[in-house]
N, C-alpha and C positions, 0 to 999 in steps of 0.2 A: 446566296447565289452571287457568284462573282462574274462581273462582266469583263474582266481582264484575262488575258491569256499569257502563259509562260512560254509558248512556242513561237519561234521566229519564222519569218518568211524565208524560204530556202534560196537566198541569193547572197552572194558574198559582198555585194556593194551596199547592202542596206541592213539595218538592225531594227527594222520595224517589227512590231508584234502582230501576229495574226488576229483577226477579228473573232470575237466570241460567237458561238452559235446563235445566241439570242439577238445580238447586234446585226448579224447577217440575215435574221429571220429564217434560220434553218429549221427544217422539220423533216422527220423521217416518215415516209408514207408507207406504213406497213401493208396497206391494201395492195400496193404495187410491188411488194418484195419479190414475187415470182414472175413479174411481167417481163416483157422484152424491153430492156433498158436502152436499146438503140433507137427507140421511138419515144417521143415525149420530152418533157422538160425535167428530166432527172439529172442528178449530179453526174451520172455516168456519161452524159452527153455534153458536159460543160468543159470549157477550155481550162478551167482551174482544177479539175479533178485529177488526182494522181492515183492510179490503180495500185493496190486493190481497194483501199478505203481511206484516202487522205485528200486534203484540199490544200492548194498553195496559199490561200488567203484566209481560210476559216479554220479555227483550231478544232482538233478532235475532242478536246476536253470540254467538260461542263454539260449543261442541259440545253435542250432545244426549246422551241417555243411551246411545246407541250409539257415542259418540265421533266423530260426524260433524258437520261444520260446513257449513251451506248459506247462511248470511248472511241468512236470512229466517225467518219463521214461515209454514210451508206450510199451505195450506187443508186438506190431507190429514193434518196433524199432530194430536197430542193431548197434553194434559198433565193433571196432577193437579188443576189449578185450574179445569177446564172447567165452565162454567155454561151451560145451554141458552139460545139466542136463538130463542125461539118464532116470531119473525117470519121467520126463515130456514129453519126446519125444515118438512118435508113429512110 
């Protein structure tokens, strides 16, 4: 299990690497997959979330804290770096 990412943060001014899912404490909450993602602490409501299934600071690669690999940042996921995107929240 690698804690390093090969994906870059999408900004021209920096060459920083994205954080791994485990470093960010990312997890996909399958129980909430079909929920209204406009309410709650989901990736969908985070300022770092890039629709449809990416994050500006956490890599899509690797496993989450449950040791599962989905190859994406799910809208029903959550991590320790979550910051509210008030434009998406209801």
